[in-house]
C-alpha positions in Angstrom: -0.8 -25.7 30.4 -2.3 -22.2 30.9 -1.1 -19.1 32.5 -2.2 -17.9 35.7 -1.9 -14.1 36.2 -1.8 -13.1 39.9 -1.6 -9.2 40.8 -0.4 -8.3 43.5 0.3 -4.7 44.6 0.1 -3.5 40.9 3.0 -6.2 40.3 1.7 -8.9 37.6 3.6 -12.5 38.1 2.4 -15.4 35.7 2.0 -19.1 37.1 2.2 -21.9 34.9 -0.6 -24.5 35.8 -2.7 -27.0 34.4 -6.5 -26.8 33.8 -6.8 -29.8 36.6 -4.7 -28.1 39.3 -6.8 -27.7 42.1 -6.6 -23.5 43.1 -5.4 -23.9 46.6 -1.6 -25.6 44.9 -2.1 -22.8 42.5 -1.6 -20.3 45.0 0.4 -21.7 47.0 2.9 -21.7 44.2 2.5 -18.2 43.9 3.3 -16.8 47.2 6.2 -19.4 47.7 7.5 -17.6 44.8 6.6 -14.3 46.1 8.2 -15.3 49.5 4.6 -14.5 51.5 2.8 -16.7 53.7 -0.6 -17.9 51.7 -2.6 -17.6 54.8 -1.9 -13.5 55.0 -3.9 -13.3 51.6 -6.9 -12.8 50.4 -7.2 -14.6 46.3 -10.3 -12.6 43.9 -11.7 -13.7 40.4 -14.3 -12.1 39.3 -15.1 -9.9 42.2 -15.4 -13.4 44.3 -12.8 -15.0 46.4 -11.8 -17.9 45.5 -12.9 -21.7 46.3 -9.4 -23.4 46.8 -11.2 -26.6 46.9 -12.4 -26.2 43.5 -9.8 -26.8 40.2 -8.5 -24.3 37.7 -11.2 -25.1 34.9 -14.3 -25.0 37.3 -13.2 -20.9 36.8 -15.1 -19.4 34.1 -12.3 -19.0 31.5 -13.2 -16.7 29.1 -9.2 -16.4 27.5 -6.3 -18.0 27.8 -4.8 -16.0 30.6 -6.5 -16.1 34.3 -6.3 -12.8 36.1 -6.3 -13.1 39.9 -6.0 -10.2 41.8 -4.1 -10.6 45.5 -4.8 -8.8 48.7 -3.1 -8.9 52.1 -5.3 -10.0 54.4 -4.6 -7.3 57.2 -6.2 -4.6 55.1 -9.4 -4.1 54.6 -10.9 -5.9 51.0 -14.4 -4.6 51.7 -12.8 -0.9 51.4 -11.9 -2.1 47.6 -15.3 -2.5 46.2 -19.0 -0.7 46.3 -22.3 -3.0 46.4 -25.6 -1.3 45.6 -29.2 -2.4 44.6 -30.6 -0.9 41.8 -33.9 -1.1 39.5 -34.1 -0.3 35.7 -36.7 1.8 34.1 -38.7 -1.5 34.0 -38.5 -1.9 37.7 -35.8 -5.0 37.4 -33.6 -5.9 40.5 -30.1 -5.9 39.9 -27.1 -6.3 42.5 -24.3 -4.2 41.7 -20.7 -4.6 42.7 -17.7 -2.7 42.0 -14.4 -3.6 42.3 -11.5 -1.2 42.7 -7.7 -2.9 41.7 -5.4 -2.8 38.9 -8.6 -2.0 36.7 -12.1 -1.2 37.5 -14.0 -4.0 36.8 -18.3 -4.0 37.3 -20.9 -6.6 38.1 -24.6 -6.8 37.8 -26.5 -9.7 38.2 -30.9 -10.1 38.3 -31.7 -10.6 41.6 -34.9 -12.0 41.7 -35.1 -13.6 38.1 -34.4 -17.1 36.7 -31.9 -18.3 35.4 -29.8 -15.2 37.0 -28.1 -12.9 34.5 -24.7 -11.6 35.1 -23.4 -8.6 33.2 -19.6 -7.9 33.4 -17.1 -5.9 32.3 -13.7 -4.5 33.1 -12.3 -1.0 32.8 -8.3 0.3 32.5 -7.1 3.3 33.9 -6.8 4.4 30.4 -10.3 3.5 29.2 -11.7 5.4 32.2 -9.4 8.6 31.1 -11.2 8.8 27.8 -14.4 8.4 29.6 -14.1 11.1 31.9 -11.9 14.0 32.9 -12.3 12.7 36.2 -10.1 10.1 36.3 -7.4 11.9 34.7 -5.5 12.8 38.3 -5.4 9.3 39.5 -2.4 7.3 38.7 -4.4 3.7 39.6 -8.0 3.1 39.6 -7.7 2.3 43.3 -7.0 6.2 44.0 -10.0 6.8 43.0 -12.2 4.8 45.5 -12.6 7.0 48.2 -13.8 10.3 45.7 -16.4 7.6 43.6 -17.7 7.0 46.7 -18.5 10.1 48.2 -20.8 10.7 45.1 -22.2 7.7 44.4 -23.4 7.5 47.8 -25.4 10.4 47.1 -28.0 8.0 45.1 -26.3 9.4 41.5 -26.2 5.7 40.3 -28.4 4.4 37.6 -29.1 1.4 35.1 -30.1 0.6 31.3 -30.8 -2.6 30.0 -30.8 -3.2 26.0 -30.9 -6.2 24.1 -27.5 -8.3 25.5 -25.9 -5.5 27.0 -26.3 -3.4 29.9 -25.2 0.4 31.0 -24.7 1.2 34.3 -24.4 5.2 34.9 -23.2 7.6 37.0 -25.1 11.4 36.9 -23.4 15.0 38.0 -20.3 14.0 39.5 -20.0 16.6 42.7 -20.4 19.4 40.6 -19.4 18.5 37.4 -22.4 17.9 34.9 -21.6 15.3 33.0 -22.2 11.1 32.9 -20.2 8.4 32.6 -21.8 5.1 31.3 -20.3 2.1 31.9 -20.9 -0.5 29.0 -21.7 -4.0 30.4 -22.2 -7.3 28.7 -23.4 -10.2 29.3 -22.0 -13.4 30.3 -23.0 -16.5 28.3 -25.0 -19.0 31.2 -23.4 -21.6 32.8 -25.1 -25.1 32.9 -23.4 -26.3 36.1 -24.7 -23.0 37.6 -28.1 -23.0 36.2 -28.4 -26.8 37.4 -27.3 -25.4 41.0 -29.5 -22.6 41.0 -33.0 -25.1 40.3 -32.0 -27.5 43.0 -32.1 -24.8 45.7 -35.7 -24.1 44.3 -38.3 -25.8 46.7 -39.6 -28.6 44.4 -42.5 -29.8 46.1 -44.5 -26.8 46.4 -43.3 -25.3 43.0 -44.2 -27.9 40.9 -45.2 -26.1 38.0 -42.6 -23.4 38.3 -40.3 -26.4 38.2 -41.9 -27.5 35.2 -41.6 -24.4 33.4 -37.7 -24.0 34.5 -36.6 -27.4 33.5 -38.0 -26.8 30.3 -36.6 -23.1 29.8 -33.4 -25.2 30.7 -33.9 -28.0 28.1 -34.9 -25.1 25.3 -31.6 -23.5 26.3 -29.7 -26.8 26.2 -30.7 -27.4 22.7 -30.2 -24.3 21.6 -26.6 -23.7 22.7 -26.5 -27.5 21.0 -27.8 -26.0 17.4 -25.6 -23.1 18.1 -22.7 -25.4 18.7 -23.7 -27.5 15.2 -23.7 -24.3 13.1 -20.8 -22.9 15.1 -18.9 -26.5 13.4 -20.1 -26.0 10.1 -19.1 -22.5 9.5 -15.5 -23.8 11.1 -15.8 -26.6 8.1 -16.9 -24.1 5.7 -14.1 -21.3 6.6 -11.6 -24.1 6.9 -12.5 -25.3 3.5 -12.2 -21.8 2.0 -9.1 -21.1 3.9 -7.3 -23.8 1.7 -8.6 -23.2 -1.7 -7.2 -19.2 -0.8 -4.1 -21.2 0.4 -3.8 -22.8 -2.6 -4.7 -19.7 -4.7 -1.5 -18.1 -3.2 0.9 -21.2 -3.6 -0.4 -20.7 -7.5 0.3 -16.7 -7.1 3.7 -17.3 -5.6 4.8 -19.4 -8.3 3.3 -17.4 -10.6 5.4 -14.2 -8.7 8.8 -16.0 -9.5 8.3 -17.0 -12.8 7.4 -13.5 -13.6 10.0 -12.3 -11.5 13.0 -15.0 -13.4 11.4 -13.8 -17.0 11.9 -9.5 -16.0 15.3 -10.3 -14.0 16.2 -11.9 -17.2 14.7 -9.0 -19.6 16.6 -7.1 -17.4 19.4 -8.1 -17.6 19.4 -8.2 -21.4 18.2 -4.4 -21.4 21.1 -3.1 -18.9 23.2 -5.3 -21.6 22.1 -3.3 -24.8 21.9 -0.1 -23.3 25.5 -0.5 -21.8 26.5 -1.2 -25.7 26.5 2.3 -26.9 27.5 0.4 -31.0 24.6 -1.6 -30.3 22.6 1.4 -29.4 23.8 3.5 -32.5 23.4 0.6 -34.9 19.6 0.2 -33.8 19.1 4.3 -34.4 21.2 4.3 -37.5 18.9 1.6 -38.8 15.5 3.2 -38.1 17.0 6.5 -39.2 17.8 5.0 -42.4 14.9 3.2 -43.0 12.4 6.2 -42.2 15.3 7.9 -44.6 14.4 5.3 -47.8 11.2 5.7 -47.7 11.0 9.4 -48.2 13.1 9.9 -51.0 12.9 6.7 -53.3 10.6 8.7 -55.0 13.1 11.2 -56.4 15.3 8.3 -57.8 13.5 6.0 -61.3 15.3 2.8 -59.8 15.1 1.3 -56.2 17.7 1.8 -53.7 19.4 -1.0 -52.8 20.9 0.3 -49.7 21.0 3.3 -47.6 23.5 4.3 -44.3 24.2 7.1 -42.6 28.1 8.1 -42.6 27.8 11.7 -41.4 25.7 14.3 -38.8 26.8 17.5 -37.5 28.6 20.8 -38.9 32.4 20.0 -38.8 33.8 20.5 -42.1 36.6 18.5 -41.3 35.2 15.4 -40.3 32.9 16.0 -42.7 35.5 15.4 -45.4 37.1 12.7 -43.7 33.6 10.9 -43.8 32.3 11.8 -47.2 35.3 12.4 -49.8 36.0 9.7 -51.9 32.6 8.1 -52.1 29.7 8.5 -54.7 25.8 8.7 -54.6 25.6 11.2 -52.0 22.7 12.4 -50.5 23.0 15.4 -48.4 19.7 15.9 -46.0 19.0 19.3 -43.9 16.5 20.0 -41.4 15.9 24.1 -40.5 14.5 25.3 -37.5 11.1 24.9 -38.5 11.5 21.3 -39.2 11.1 21.4 -43.1 13.4 18.8 -44.4 15.3 19.4 -48.2 18.6 19.0 -49.6 20.2 17.6 -52.6 22.3 14.5 -54.3 25.0 14.2 -56.0 26.1 10.9 -58.1 29.7 11.2 -59.0 32.7 11.2 -56.0 32.9 13.9 -53.5 36.6 14.9 -53.7 38.0 16.2 -50.8 39.9 20.3 -50.6 39.5 21.7 -47.8 41.8 24.3 -48.4 40.8 25.3 -52.6 37.9 26.0 -53.8 36.6 23.0 -57.0 34.1 22.5 -59.2 32.4 19.7 -59.8 30.7 18.3 -62.8 27.5 16.1 -62.1 25.0 15.1 -65.0 22.7 13.6 -62.3 22.3 16.0 -59.5 19.2 17.3 -58.2 18.1 18.8 -55.1 14.4 18.3 -53.2 11.7 19.3 -50.7 10.5 16.4 -48.6 7.2 17.5 -47.8 6.3 19.0 -51.2 7.9 16.5 -53.0 10.1 18.6 -55.2 12.5 17.8 -57.2 14.6 20.1 -59.5 17.4 18.3 -61.5 20.6 19.9 -62.7 20.3 22.4 -65.9 24.6 23.0 -66.1 25.8 19.5 -65.5 29.1 21.6 -65.8 28.4 23.7 -62.5 26.5 21.2 -60.3 28.8 21.2 -57.1 30.9 23.3 -55.7 33.4 23.0 -52.8 33.9 26.1 -51.1 36.0 27.1 -48.2 33.5 27.7 -45.4 31.3 25.1 -46.9 30.3 22.0 -46.6 28.4 21.3 -49.5 27.1 23.8 -52.2 24.6 23.2 -55.3 25.3 25.0 -58.3 26.6 28.5 -59.0 30.3 29.4 -59.5 32.9 30.1 -56.9 32.0 33.9 -57.1 28.8 34.6 -58.3 26.6 32.4 -55.7 25.1 29.0 -55.5 21.3 27.5 -56.2 21.5 25.7 -52.3 24.2 25.8 -49.9 25.1 24.2 -46.5 27.6 26.4 -44.4 30.0 24.8 -41.7 27.9 27.8 -39.4 24.8 25.2 -39.3 23.3 28.2 -42.1 22.1 28.2 -45.3 20.9 29.6 -48.2 19.5 30.3 -51.7 20.7 33.2 -54.4 21.0 31.9 -57.7 18.0 30.0 -59.9 20.0 29.2 -63.3 21.7 25.9 -62.4 18.5 24.2 -61.0 15.5 25.8 -62.3 14.2 26.7 -58.6 12.7 30.0 -59.5 10.9 30.2 -56.4 13.0 28.6 -53.4 10.8 25.6 -53.3 13.7 24.0 -52.3 13.9 25.8 -49.3 10.1 26.2 -48.8 10.3 30.0 -50.5 13.1 31.2 -48.2 16.8 32.5 -49.5 18.1 32.1 -46.0 17.4 29.6 -43.3 18.9 28.0 -39.7 19.4 24.5 -40.1 18.9 21.9 -36.8 20.1 18.9 -38.6 22.4 18.0 -40.9 23.2 14.6 -41.9 24.7 12.6 -45.2 23.4 9.1 -46.5 25.7 7.1 -48.7 22.9 5.0 -51.6 23.8 2.2 -52.8 22.1 2.2 -56.8 
């Protein structure tokens, strides 16, 4: 089945047909559907009146949809077309016909050359409006007929040929100084038409001409056959490439699905981990503890079996809640410049929030991580000092100051030198006072 589009008064109507249907019967279907007497209608295809005795497949079919223009025979159809005889710059004669319907249809045909060459093209009103301001004033192509005819009568039409195309032009329309160019495409010759044309020649008087034209025809048929074979080969190659690409596409789709499933699983696990605060803290603490272990091992004479972060911050109550009652505590602080230093006590930290307390420790020391400096306790009886407002203090007495202290307001300092022997404040990078950005306590297993 194929579609025939009848256009009557600017309205398209589709009729479904077989290619073997007679044109007379197809047109009758249209007139019956439209409730119009077929005898009052004129049917045109490509500018020519239909031969009702022929079949649909005898038309030159260039697309799946066939367009047939329908006019009322009471109207003078000649008024809807313009005919000209022109010569191109090579002095070759052409018959030019311009049809005005829904589109502007132009046909140019060689006049005295065998086989005849035919050039055609169809231009919608929108295309014409883009070509020239002249057509912007019209709502239909038909409306432009009288105006175009008036300036074409002044011999303003010209024609040019180039390879397989032909250009039809209109010069300087009535006071308007610009041209309109219509590019026409060459129609592929129909061998049946060429044979019919050949039969019309006078074979007896033009035998040489006949042989020449016959040779041309045979050559043309061979070329067409060769082209057909080339197209078949190209089609096979394209089908092969298409199959290869389709197979690759299927493999890629399969891989994409596999990757999607894997990523989906990973994403689910990731969301599960992110949503579990305890696991996050465990990972974070484990990394922190390993880093800390590598930094402080040099300050101990024997390997550290295990290290655990038990407190960070500056809340004094929570500090004693987490750290009191434990021995082997490492106190690490980081100042605003990023320097890390602190101290170590081996004896048990006693909980004494509201009173002052001195703790003896024979193994206590203070240290600097970056400079790898360590200062052992000189006066063990004054090793550790617990005072109100302080988290921890190393050395000193309750009233005379400390060698190193950390206050609960994130400040710290060094104001004595006799308990640990850090004369130049090397522990705190030469500073007697400093601001603390981080304070952490680790419990060591020695």
